C-alpha positions in Angstrom: 0.0 0.0 0.0 1.2 3.5 -0.9 0.1 6.1 1.7 2.1 8.9 0.1 0.4 11.9 -1.3 1.4 13.2 -4.8 4.1 15.9 -4.6 1.7 18.5 -5.8 -0.9 17.7 -3.1 1.9 17.8 -0.4 3.0 21.2 -1.7 -0.6 22.5 -1.7 -1.1 21.3 1.8 2.0 23.1 2.9 0.8 26.3 1.2 -2.5 26.0 3.1 -0.7 25.5 6.4 1.4 28.6 5.8 -1.7 30.6 4.8 -3.5 29.5 8.0 -0.5 30.3 10.2 0.2 33.7 8.6 -3.3 35.0 7.7 -6.1 33.1 9.5 -4.8 32.4 13.0 -3.9 36.1 13.6 -7.6 36.9 12.7 -9.0 34.6 15.4 -8.8 37.4 18.0 -11.4 39.3 15.9 -13.9 36.4 15.9 -16.4 37.4 18.5 -19.6 36.6 16.7 -22.4 34.8 18.6 -23.1 32.6 15.6 -20.1 32.5 13.3 -17.7 35.3 12.4 -18.8 38.8 11.4 -19.7 38.8 7.7 -17.0 41.4 7.1 -14.3 39.2 8.6 -15.6 36.2 6.6 -15.5 38.2 3.3 -12.0 39.5 4.1 -10.7 36.0 4.8 -12.3 34.6 1.7 -10.8 37.3 -0.4 -7.4 36.4 1.0 -8.0 32.7 0.3 -9.0 33.4 -3.3 -5.9 35.7 -3.7 -3.7 32.9 -2.4 -5.1 30.5 -5.0 -6.6 28.2 -2.3 -10.3 28.9 -2.8 -12.9 26.1 -3.0 -10.4 23.3 -3.3 -13.1 20.7 -3.6 -15.0 21.9 -6.7 -14.0 21.7 -10.3 -11.7 24.1 -12.0 -14.6 25.1 -14.2 -16.2 26.6 -11.1 -13.0 28.3 -9.9 -11.9 25.5 -7.6 -8.9 23.2 -7.5 -10.8 20.0 -8.5 -9.3 17.8 -5.7 -10.6 14.3 -5.1 -11.3 13.2 -1.5 -7.8 11.9 -1.0 -6.4 15.3 -1.9 -9.0 17.0 0.2 -8.0 14.9 3.2 -4.5 16.6 3.2 -5.8 20.1 2.5 -8.8 20.1 4.8 -6.8 18.9 7.7 -4.5 21.9 7.3 -7.4 24.3 6.8 -9.0 22.9 10.0 -6.1 23.8 12.3 -8.1 27.1 12.7 -11.9 27.2 13.1 -11.8 30.1 10.5 -9.6 28.2 8.0 -12.4 26.3 6.2 -14.4 29.5 6.0 -11.5 31.3 4.4 -11.1 28.6 1.8 -14.9 28.3 1.3 -14.8 24.6 2.2 -16.8 24.8 5.4 -20.1 23.0 6.2 -22.8 23.1 5.1 -21.8 24.9 1.9 -19.0 22.4 1.1 -21.4 19.5 1.1 -24.1 21.3 -0.8 -21.6 22.4 -3.5 -20.4 18.8 -3.9 -24.0 17.5 -4.3 -25.1 20.3 -6.6 -22.1 19.7 -8.8 -23.2 16.1 -9.3 -27.0 16.4 -9.4 -28.1 19.9 -10.3 -29.5 20.7 -13.7 -27.6 23.2 -15.9 -30.1 26.0 -14.8 -29.7 25.1 -11.2 -26.0 25.1 -11.4 -26.1 28.6 -12.8 -28.6 29.9 -10.3 -27.4 28.2 -7.1 -24.0 26.5 -7.5 -22.0 29.3 -9.1 -22.8 32.0 -6.5 -22.1 29.5 -3.8 -18.7 28.4 -5.2 -17.8 32.1 -5.6 -18.5 32.9 -2.0 -21.3 35.3 -3.0 -24.0 33.3 -1.2 -24.4 30.9 1.7 -26.7 27.9 1.8 -28.3 25.4 4.2 -29.5 21.8 4.2 -32.9 21.4 5.8 -33.7 17.9 6.9 -33.7 17.6 10.7 -37.0 18.2 12.4 -38.2 18.6 16.0 -39.8 15.5 17.6 -41.6 13.5 16.4 -40.0 14.3 13.1 -36.8 13.1 11.4 -33.6 13.2 13.4 -31.3 10.2 13.6 -34.1 8.2 11.9 -34.7 9.9 8.6 -37.8 7.7 7.8 -39.7 9.8 10.4 -39.7 12.8 8.0 -43.0 14.8 8.5 -42.4 17.8 6.2 -44.6 17.2 3.2 -44.7 18.5 -0.4 -47.9 18.1 -2.4 -48.4 18.8 -6.1 -50.6 21.8 -7.0 -51.2 23.6 -10.3 -47.9 25.0 -11.5 -45.7 23.4 -8.8 -45.5 22.1 -5.3 -46.5 23.4 -1.8 -44.2 22.5 1.1 -45.4 22.5 4.7 -43.4 21.5 7.8 -41.0 22.4 10.6 -37.2 22.1 10.7 -34.7 22.9 13.4 -31.0 22.9 14.0 -30.6 24.0 10.4 -27.0 25.2 10.2 -26.6 28.5 8.4 -30.3 29.1 7.8 -30.1 32.6 9.1 -28.6 34.6 6.3 -28.5 31.8 3.7 -29.4 32.6 0.1 -31.2 29.3 -0.4 -32.0 26.0 1.2 -32.0 22.4 0.1 -35.2 21.1 1.8 -36.0 17.4 2.3 -39.8 16.8 2.1 -42.0 13.7 1.9 -43.7 13.3 -1.4 -44.9 9.7 -1.0 -47.4 8.2 1.4 -44.6 6.5 3.1 -40.8 6.3 2.9 -39.5 2.8 2.1 -36.3 1.5 0.7 -35.0 5.0 0.3 -38.0 6.2 -1.8 -40.7 8.7 -1.0 -38.7 11.8 -0.1 -37.7 14.6 -2.5 -35.2 17.5 -2.3 -36.3 21.0 -3.2 -34.3 24.2 -3.8 -36.0 27.0 -1.9 -35.0 30.6 -2.1 -34.6 32.5 1.2 -36.9 35.2 0.0 -39.8 32.8 -0.6 -42.6 34.0 1.7 -43.3 30.4 2.7 -39.7 30.0 4.1 -39.5 31.6 7.6 -36.4 31.5 9.7 -37.2 31.7 13.4 -35.2 31.3 16.6 -31.5 30.7 16.3 -30.9 27.9 18.9 -28.4 28.7 21.7 -25.8 26.0 21.2 -22.3 25.3 22.6 -20.8 25.4 19.1 -20.9 28.8 17.3 -18.4 28.6 14.4 -21.0 28.2 11.6 -22.2 31.6 10.1 -25.9 31.9 10.9 -25.9 29.4 13.8 -28.5 26.6 14.0 -32.0 27.9 13.4 -35.6 26.8 13.6 -37.5 27.1 10.3 -41.2 27.1 9.4 -42.4 26.1 5.9 -46.0 27.3 5.6 -47.7 27.0 2.2 -44.2 27.3 0.7 -44.9 27.3 -3.1 -42.1 26.3 -5.5 -42.1 25.7 -9.2 -41.5 22.3 -10.7 -37.9 23.1 -11.6 -37.2 23.5 -7.8 -36.8 19.7 -7.5 -33.2 18.7 -7.1 -32.7 15.4 -9.0 -35.8 13.2 -9.4 -39.0 13.2 -7.4 -39.0 10.5 -4.7 -35.3 9.9 -4.7 -34.2 12.5 -2.2 -32.7 10.0 0.3 -30.8 8.3 -2.4 -29.4 11.6 -3.5 -28.7 12.6 0.1 -26.2 9.7 0.2 -24.2 11.6 -2.5 -23.8 14.4 0.0 -23.8 12.7 3.4 -21.0 10.1 3.2 -18.4 12.5 1.7 -19.7 15.4 3.9 -19.3 13.5 7.1 -15.8 12.5 6.0 -14.8 16.1 5.2 -16.1 17.0 8.7 -13.6 14.4 10.0 -10.8 16.0 8.0 -11.5 19.5 9.4 -11.9 18.4 13.0 -8.7 16.3 12.8 -6.9 19.6 12.0 -8.4 21.2 15.2 -7.4 18.2 17.3 -3.8 18.2 15.9 -3.4 21.9 16.7 -4.7 21.2 20.3 -2.2 18.4 20.6 0.6 20.7 19.5 -0.4 23.4 22.0 -0.4 20.7 24.8 3.1 19.5 23.8 4.5 23.0 23.7 3.0 23.7 27.2 4.3 20.4 28.6 7.8 21.0 27.2 8.0 24.5 28.8 6.2 24.1 32.1 7.9 22.7 35.2 6.3 20.9 38.1 7.4 18.4 40.7 11.0 19.0 39.9 10.9 18.3 36.2 9.2 19.3 32.9 5.6 18.2 32.6 6.7 16.4 29.4 9.0 14.2 31.5 6.3 13.0 33.8 4.9 9.5 33.0 1.2 10.4 33.2 1.7 13.4 30.8 3.7 11.2 28.5 0.9 8.7 28.4 -1.7 11.4 27.5 0.6 12.7 24.7 1.2 9.2 23.4 -2.5 8.3 23.4 -3.4 11.5 21.6 -0.7 10.8 18.9 -2.2 7.4 18.5 -5.8 8.8 18.2 -4.6 11.3 15.6 -2.8 8.8 13.5 -5.5 6.1 13.5 -8.1 8.9 12.6 -5.9 10.0 9.7 -5.5 6.5 8.3 -9.2 5.8 8.5 -10.0 9.0 6.7 -7.5 8.2 4.0 -8.9 4.7 3.6 -12.5 5.9 3.4 -11.5 8.7 0.9 -9.9 6.1 -1.3 -13.0 3.9 -1.2 -15.3 6.8 -2.2 -12.9 8.0 -4.9 -12.8 4.5 -6.4 -16.6 4.2 -6.4 -16.7 1.4 -3.9 -19.4 0.9 -1.3 -18.1 3.0 1.6 -21.1 3.2 3.9 -19.7 1.0 6.5 -16.3 2.5 6.3 -17.8 6.0 6.5 -19.8 5.1 9.6 -16.7 3.6 11.3 -14.6 6.6 10.4 -17.2 9.1 11.7 -17.6 7.3 15.0 -13.8 6.9 15.6 -12.8 10.4 14.5 -15.7 12.2 16.3 -14.7 10.4 19.6 -11.0 10.6 19.0 -10.8 14.3 18.5 -12.9 14.8 21.6 -10.3 12.8 23.6 -7.4 14.6 22.1 -8.8 18.1 22.9 -9.9 16.9 26.3 -6.3 15.7 27.1 -4.8 18.9 25.8 -7.0 20.9 28.2 -6.0 18.6 31.0 -2.3 18.9 30.3 -2.6 22.7 30.1 -4.6 22.8 33.4 -6.4 26.1 34.2 -4.7 27.8 31.2 -6.5 25.3 28.9 -9.9 26.3 30.3 -9.3 30.0 29.7 -9.5 32.2 26.7 -5.7 32.6 26.6 -5.5 29.5 24.4 -8.1 28.3 21.8 -8.6 25.0 23.6 -11.8 25.9 25.5 -13.3 27.1 22.2 -12.2 23.9 20.5 -13.8 21.9 23.3 -17.1 23.5 22.8 -17.0 23.2 19.0 -16.1 19.5 18.7 -18.5 18.1 21.2 -21.5 18.4 18.9 -19.7 16.3 16.2 -20.6 13.2 18.2 -24.2 14.0 17.5 -24.7 15.6 14.1 -24.2 13.8 10.8 -25.4 10.7 12.6 -24.9 10.2 16.3 -22.2 7.7 17.3 -24.9 5.4 18.6 -26.8 5.4 15.3 -23.6 4.6 13.4 -22.7 1.8 15.8 -26.2 0.3 15.3 -25.7 0.5 11.5 -22.2 -1.1 11.8 -23.4 -3.9 14.0 -26.3 -4.7 11.7 -23.9 -5.0 8.8 -21.5 -7.2 10.7 -24.3 -9.6 11.8 -25.7 -9.7 8.3 -22.3 -10.3 6.8 -21.6 -13.1 9.2 -25.0 -14.8 8.6 -24.4 -14.8 4.8 -20.8 -15.8 4.9 -19.9 -19.2 3.3 -19.9 -22.1 5.8 -16.3 -23.4 6.0 -15.8 -27.0 5.0 -15.5 -29.5 7.8 -11.8 -30.5 8.3 -10.8 -33.9 6.9 -10.6 -36.6 9.6 -7.0 -37.4 10.6 -5.8 -41.0 10.7 -5.4 -42.4 14.2 -1.7 -42.7 15.4 -0.3 -46.1 15.2 -0.2 -48.1 18.4 2.8 -47.2 20.6 3.4 -44.0 18.8 3.2 -40.9 21.0 1.0 -38.1 19.5 
């Protein structure tokens, strides 16, 4: 197996790291927004990212991007993720990054012109509206309650959504709604493109959450008699959940890439502190308990990176990566939580303060164990696949009988 990146990708990742170190991290002190950075700071950083030739690395060159596959993205997104503002500066942050990837594969030419091009240029933001308050869809998407019914000249959408990242201030939404009597075998739901100025799309309360890096926060949305034209359907009617897999598996993987960058930076902060801080007659870095935490974090980072690379390779090659994607999401989500937690512990009271970014990192990463599929949901899916694979595995042939040893011969 060759785990090396092509020289051009390694060089690009180095450029991204230098850009983040020199431009983005110094701007972190200006990030005081309650729900994402100030729009002016976001625009400034995106202009710098574009000027550096690092903008939208995940979309095609035709759209002004770098056209990286997921293996290439794994190196670049990790470097961008070493600052919470890095993905925003490169316009490869969620939810826009996942929406761009899906629109590039599914959207009609007219939809690409109207929605994808402004999104890739950083001229607009977007959101993906699927999650609903109870008893609607959450970890179980089959519980979708938002409906779309055909009427003369189009469709009318009614329902409630919540925790919709980026809804406040988004130019448009991709809305999942039920168009069939029931949802079975991935059929019965449809994705619609809804403009933010549609009178039937109403953004309500922005939920007070521990994570606040996403512009617009996480909002509640009401769809009331929301009329859309027939050309608002993204893809084909009834196949929304199948199309969502085009977005969800790569999008949860790119989340892993970005959060790995955050965890790596936390680890580096902890090592620097341990190497320079003395206690109990020696450097903290020379104490066995601290060394164990440093080693465990290094192991978590490396296993996460290799799992990301493997899943990226599967997705790039067109293989079935659902199980690998679930395994990677669970492992990375929990590993980065452990790494940041250890970094805070090593730094002590300093780590809980605003004098390092660790406390902010801690708040931001915790939600990743819940969104894009809670760890428990992915474990359930993994276990079902394991049991099914074992039940359908070929039965091994019985071993041939061995001849009895001759009398007097010791076995």
